[in-house]
C-alpha positions in Angstrom: 113.0 109.8 57.7 116.1 107.6 57.4 118.3 110.2 59.1 115.8 110.4 62.0 115.8 106.7 62.3 119.6 106.3 62.3 120.0 109.2 64.7 117.3 107.7 66.9 118.9 104.2 66.9 122.3 105.8 67.8 120.6 107.8 70.6 118.8 104.7 71.9 122.1 102.7 72.0 123.9 105.5 73.8 121.1 106.0 76.2 120.8 102.3 76.8 124.5 102.0 77.5 124.3 105.0 79.8 121.3 103.6 81.7 122.9 100.2 82.0 126.2 101.8 83.2 124.5 104.3 85.6 122.0 101.8 87.0 124.7 99.1 87.3 126.9 101.4 89.3 124.0 102.7 91.3 122.9 99.1 92.0 126.4 98.2 93.2 126.3 101.2 95.5 122.9 100.3 96.7 124.0 96.8 97.6 127.0 98.1 99.6 124.9 100.7 101.4 122.2 98.2 102.1 124.8 96.1 103.9 126.3 99.0 105.8 123.0 100.8 106.7 119.7 99.7 108.3 116.3 99.4 106.6 115.2 102.3 108.9 117.9 104.6 107.3 116.4 103.9 103.9 112.9 104.4 105.3 113.8 107.9 106.6 115.1 108.9 103.2 112.0 107.5 101.5 109.8 109.6 103.7 111.7 112.8 102.7 111.9 111.8 99.0 108.1 111.7 98.9 108.0 115.5 99.6 111.0 116.1 97.3 109.4 114.2 94.5 106.1 116.0 94.7 107.8 119.4 95.0 110.2 118.8 92.1 107.4 118.8 89.6 106.7 122.4 90.4 110.3 123.4 89.4 109.5 122.8 85.8 105.7 123.0 85.4 105.9 121.0 82.2 108.1 123.5 80.3 110.8 120.9 79.6 108.4 118.6 77.8 107.1 121.6 75.9 110.6 122.5 74.7 111.1 118.9 73.4 107.7 118.8 71.7 107.8 122.3 70.1 109.5 122.4 66.7 110.4 126.1 66.4 112.3 127.6 69.4 114.3 130.8 69.9 117.1 131.7 72.4 114.5 133.7 74.4 112.5 130.5 75.0 115.5 128.7 76.4 116.7 131.6 78.5 113.3 132.3 79.9 112.9 128.7 81.0 116.4 128.6 82.5 115.7 131.6 84.8 112.2 130.4 85.6 113.8 127.0 86.8 116.2 128.8 89.0 113.6 131.0 90.5 111.3 128.1 91.1 114.2 126.1 92.7 115.0 128.9 95.1 111.3 129.2 96.2 111.0 125.4 96.7 114.2 125.3 98.7 112.8 128.0 101.1 109.3 126.5 101.4 110.7 123.0 102.1 113.3 124.3 104.6 110.7 126.2 106.6 108.2 123.3 106.4 110.6 120.8 108.1 108.7 120.9 111.4 105.4 120.2 109.7 106.8 117.3 107.8 108.3 115.8 110.9 105.0 116.3 112.8 103.1 114.5 110.0 105.4 111.4 110.3 105.6 111.9 114.1 109.4 111.7 113.8 111.6 114.7 114.9 114.7 113.0 113.5 113.5 114.2 110.1 113.9 118.0 110.8 117.6 118.5 110.1 117.5 116.0 107.2 114.6 117.8 105.5 116.4 121.2 106.0 119.6 120.0 104.3 117.7 118.1 101.6 115.8 121.2 100.7 118.9 122.6 98.9 118.4 119.9 96.3 115.9 122.1 94.4 118.2 125.1 93.9 121.1 122.8 93.0 119.2 120.8 90.4 117.6 123.9 88.8 120.9 124.9 87.3 121.2 121.9 85.0 117.5 121.0 84.4 117.3 122.9 81.0 120.7 121.6 79.8 119.5 118.0 80.3 116.3 118.8 78.3 118.3 120.4 75.4 120.5 117.3 75.2 117.4 115.1 75.0 115.8 117.3 72.3 119.0 117.1 70.3 119.2 113.3 70.9 122.8 113.9 72.3 122.7 110.9 74.5 126.4 110.3 74.3 127.1 113.5 76.3 124.1 112.8 78.5 125.5 109.4 79.3 128.9 110.9 80.2 127.3 113.4 82.6 125.0 111.0 84.4 127.6 108.2 84.7 130.3 110.6 86.1 127.8 112.0 88.7 126.5 108.5 89.6 129.8 106.9 90.2 131.3 109.9 92.1 128.3 110.4 94.4 128.2 106.7 95.0 131.7 106.7 96.2 131.0 109.6 98.6 128.0 107.8 100.0 129.9 104.6 100.6 132.8 106.3 102.3 130.5 108.2 104.7 128.6 104.9 105.4 131.8 103.2 106.3 132.5 106.1 108.7 129.1 105.4 110.4 127.3 108.6 109.2 124.1 106.5 108.9 121.3 108.2 107.0 123.5 111.2 106.3 125.6 109.1 103.9 122.4 108.8 101.8 121.7 112.5 102.0 125.3 113.3 100.9 125.0 110.8 98.0 121.9 112.5 96.7 123.1 116.1 97.0 126.6 115.4 95.6 125.1 113.7 92.6 123.3 116.9 91.7 126.3 119.1 92.4 128.6 116.9 90.2 126.0 116.9 87.4 126.1 120.7 87.5 129.9 120.9 87.3 130.2 118.3 84.4 127.3 119.6 82.3 128.4 123.2 82.5 131.9 122.2 81.4 130.7 119.9 78.6 127.8 121.8 77.0 128.1 124.8 74.7 124.8 126.4 75.5 124.8 129.4 77.9 121.8 131.6 78.7 121.4 135.1 77.5 120.4 137.7 80.1 116.9 137.9 78.8 113.5 136.8 80.1 110.1 136.9 78.5 106.7 136.0 80.0 105.4 135.9 76.4 108.0 133.1 75.5 106.9 131.1 78.6 103.2 131.6 77.6 103.9 130.2 74.2 105.2 127.0 75.8 102.5 127.1 78.5 99.6 125.9 76.4 101.2 122.5 76.0 103.2 122.6 79.2 100.3 123.5 81.6 98.3 120.3 80.9 101.5 118.2 81.0 102.3 120.0 84.3 98.9 119.1 85.8 99.3 115.5 84.6 102.8 115.4 86.1 101.6 116.8 89.5 98.8 114.2 89.7 101.0 111.3 88.6 103.8 112.3 91.0 101.5 112.7 94.0 99.9 109.3 93.4 103.3 107.7 92.8 104.4 108.9 96.2 101.2 108.5 98.2 101.9 104.8 99.0 105.2 105.9 100.7 103.5 108.7 102.6 100.7 106.4 103.9 103.1 103.6 104.8 105.5 106.1 106.5 102.6 107.5 108.4 101.1 104.2 109.6 104.1 102.0 110.0 107.7 102.2 111.2 110.7 103.5 109.1 111.9 99.8 108.9 108.7 98.6 107.2 108.9 101.5 104.8 112.5 100.6 104.2 111.6 97.1 103.2 108.8 98.4 100.9 111.1 101.0 99.4 113.8 98.4 98.5 111.2 96.1 96.9 109.9 99.0 94.8 113.4 100.0 93.8 114.1 96.5 92.5 110.8 96.6 90.6 111.9 99.8 89.0 114.7 97.9 87.3 112.1 96.5 85.0 111.1 100.1 84.0 114.7 101.4 83.7 116.1 98.6 81.6 113.0 97.6 79.6 111.7 101.0 78.5 113.7 103.9 80.1 116.1 104.3 77.1 113.5 103.7 74.5 111.0 106.1 76.0 113.5 109.0 76.5 114.6 108.7 72.8 111.1 107.9 71.4 109.4 111.0 72.6 111.6 113.5 70.5 111.5 111.0 67.6 107.7 110.7 67.6 107.4 114.5 67.9 109.4 114.8 64.7 107.3 112.3 62.7 103.9 113.1 64.2 102.6 114.2 60.8 103.4 110.9 59.0 100.8 108.7 60.6 101.7 105.6 58.7 105.3 105.7 59.7 104.2 106.7 63.2 102.1 103.6 63.6 105.0 101.3 62.4 107.4 102.8 64.9 104.8 102.3 67.7 104.1 98.7 66.8 107.8 97.8 66.7 108.6 99.7 69.8 105.8 97.8 71.6 107.2 94.5 70.5 110.7 95.4 71.8 109.2 96.6 75.1 107.1 93.5 75.6 110.0 91.1 75.0 112.4 92.9 77.3 109.9 93.8 80.0 108.6 90.3 80.5 112.1 88.8 80.2 113.4 90.9 83.1 110.3 90.4 85.1 110.6 86.7 84.9 114.3 86.6 85.6 113.8 88.7 88.8 110.7 86.8 89.9 112.3 83.3 89.7 115.5 84.4 91.4 114.1 86.8 94.0 114.3 84.4 97.0 118.0 83.9 96.7 119.0 87.1 94.9 117.7 89.6 97.6 119.3 87.7 100.5 122.6 87.3 98.6 122.8 91.0 97.6 121.5 92.8 100.6 121.9 90.3 103.5 119.5 88.4 105.8 118.2 91.6 107.4 116.4 92.4 104.1 114.6 89.1 103.8 111.1 90.7 104.4 111.7 92.6 101.1 111.2 89.3 99.1 107.5 89.0 99.8 106.8 92.7 98.8 108.9 92.4 95.7 107.4 89.3 94.2 103.9 90.7 94.4 105.1 94.1 93.0 106.7 92.2 90.1 103.3 90.9 89.0 102.3 94.5 88.2 105.7 95.5 86.8 104.6 95.1 83.2 102.3 98.2 83.4 104.6 101.1 83.4 106.8 100.3 80.3 103.8 99.6 78.1 101.8 102.6 79.5 104.8 104.8 78.9 104.7 104.1 75.2 101.0 104.8 75.1 101.1 108.1 76.8 104.2 109.1 74.7 101.9 108.7 71.7 99.5 111.4 73.1 102.2 113.7 74.3 104.3 113.6 71.1 101.3 114.5 69.1 100.5 117.5 71.3 97.4 115.9 72.9 98.1 117.3 76.3 94.3 117.7 77.1 93.7 114.0 76.4 96.8 113.2 78.4 95.4 115.1 81.4 92.0 113.5 81.1 93.6 110.1 81.0 95.6 110.7 84.1 92.5 111.8 86.0 90.7 108.6 85.0 93.6 106.4 86.1 94.0 108.3 89.4 90.4 107.7 90.3 91.1 103.9 90.0 94.3 104.3 92.0 92.5 106.2 94.8 90.4 103.2 95.6 93.5 101.1 96.1 95.2 103.7 98.2 92.1 103.8 100.4 92.5 100.0 100.7 96.1 100.5 101.9 94.9 103.0 104.5 92.2 100.6 105.8 93.6 97.1 105.3 97.4 97.5 105.1 100.2 96.7 102.7 99.3 93.1 101.7 95.9 93.8 100.2 97.2 97.0 98.6 100.0 95.1 96.8 97.5 92.6 95.3 95.2 95.6 94.4 98.1 97.0 92.4 97.8 94.2 89.9 94.2 95.0 89.2 94.8 98.8 89.0 97.8 98.1 86.7 95.6 96.1 84.3 92.8 98.7 84.3 95.2 101.7 83.9 97.2 100.1 81.1 93.9 99.3 79.3 92.8 102.9 79.5 96.2 104.1 78.1 95.9 101.7 75.2 92.3 102.8 74.5 93.3 106.5 74.3 96.4 105.9 72.3 94.8 103.6 69.7 91.9 106.1 69.2 94.5 108.8 68.5 96.4 107.0 65.8 93.8 104.7 64.4 95.1 101.3 65.5 92.8 98.5 66.8 92.8 97.8 70.5 93.7 94.1 69.9 96.7 95.0 67.8 98.3 96.4 71.0 96.8 93.9 73.5 97.9 90.8 71.5 101.7 91.0 71.9 101.3 91.9 75.6 99.1 88.7 76.2 101.5 86.5 74.2 104.6 87.7 76.1 102.8 87.4 79.5 101.7 83.8 78.7 105.2 82.8 77.7 106.7 84.3 80.9 104.0 82.6 83.1 104.6 79.2 81.5 108.4 79.5 81.7 108.3 80.8 85.3 106.0 78.1 86.6 108.0 75.4 84.9 111.3 76.6 86.4 109.9 77.0 89.9 108.5 73.4 89.6 111.8 72.0 88.3 114.1 73.8 90.8 111.9 72.8 93.7 113.7 69.4 93.5 117.2 71.0 93.6 118.8 72.0 96.9 122.0 74.0 96.4 123.3 77.2 97.9 121.8 80.6 96.9 124.5 81.5 94.4 124.2 78.4 92.4 120.4 78.5 92.5 120.5 82.0 91.0 122.6 80.8 88.1 120.5 77.7 87.5 117.1 79.5 87.7 118.3 82.6 85.7 120.0 80.5 83.1 117.0 78.1 82.6 114.6 81.1 82.3 116.7 82.8 79.7 117.1 79.6 77.6 113.4 78.6 77.8 112.1 82.1 77.2 114.2 82.7 74.1 113.6 79.2 72.8 109.8 79.5 73.0 109.9 82.9 71.3 112.1 81.5 68.6 110.2 78.3 68.0 106.8 80.1 67.7 108.3 83.0 65.7 106.8 85.6 68.1 106.7 89.0 66.5 108.2 90.7 69.6 111.3 88.5 69.3 111.6 89.1 65.6 111.6 92.9 66.2 114.4 92.5 68.6 116.5 90.4 66.1 115.6 93.0 63.4 117.3 95.7 65.5 120.3 93.7 66.7 121.2 92.0 63.4 122.5 95.1 61.5 124.7 96.0 64.5 126.1 92.5 64.7 126.7 92.3 61.0 128.5 95.7 61.1 130.8 94.4 63.9 131.6 91.1 62.1 132.5 93.0 58.9 134.8 95.3 60.8 
């Protein structure tokens, strides 16, 4: 178990460093592009990425997750999945290309036709590296994964910025997305040792299919519902309004990417390896939850208190409408990181049927809120997200705790404690800084600094378990550095 733990910690650190580096570079690129392009440009891409996001799930049909979860695999399993991915990517490219008129008609925007046709090539390009990325995750080789994603992110960002400076408008965003996948292909094929054998077996796919099929259905349902808000807003409102919403949602995704992204990507293969040792499994879950709660609510609070100044400073005055959308979205931002841990418990233990059942229950709840969006508009929908997030997270916790024999309150308690601390600190800072009138840059520093100091101080004074779990993980690393 100690070797799994040490390898997992090393993988987590590499993945965290990778995600911080990749998302930091992507964030800088997004800031520059937001100043060079219009909200409408981002709105047009958001419309297309709805279709791309939904179609992408069909390129894998859950086989990647099955490869990570399955203990015994042969070369024929890998090769069969590789050639399946390429075939699926080719079919999706053709279907999307020839559906460009239908997509444009749905949004009532003929400008989308050539963009959709070019973006359709994304499927065939990404299919050539999909399996290699899965293999690196299974082997916990996040050092190489970081090198690949960082190289692709920085290179494609530079391409997008250059084209934006040359007034290519929305096409600079298209070029950025496609070049990122192309560069990923080049780097990963040069760096990885695995190559496919010219063999294909339906029997091998079928062996993975039992687990993968339920995960595939869950993925389809989840992806469709994740993109439906974009689709409805794009249909009912202008590309500019969708651009504002898209930017707010992207900022909210920072909470997910920095609070749980690395931990979740590493935790799934680790939990899959220790699924038989239920006692150790529970300890890993409890400590992981503590780490997620501390980091998630810290980032949420920091972004919320600085949002008014931060968004204008980063993106410019033309993005001011994004502030309102973001601040409401932030109130529901806690849900994904915590829910991701809960559903990882089910998937790592091979409970794909429960996973699918859970997704159906949650989507029934989300359907009500999407109907509200269609009837009453964005504002009521955003507030409804807070309610659906609480209900959906509760369902995730109920299913997960039943699976591993933990009490519901053992999971809820650290969430409530971290949420209360964040609320108290946030309200205190907003009250204190209401009497301070400085320029945006200094207000960001003051608000952000005060939040960090008060948040850590309260956690330390009251010896909050989530904070202690963070210190427990950091201390050995710091001690090792000091000794060296």
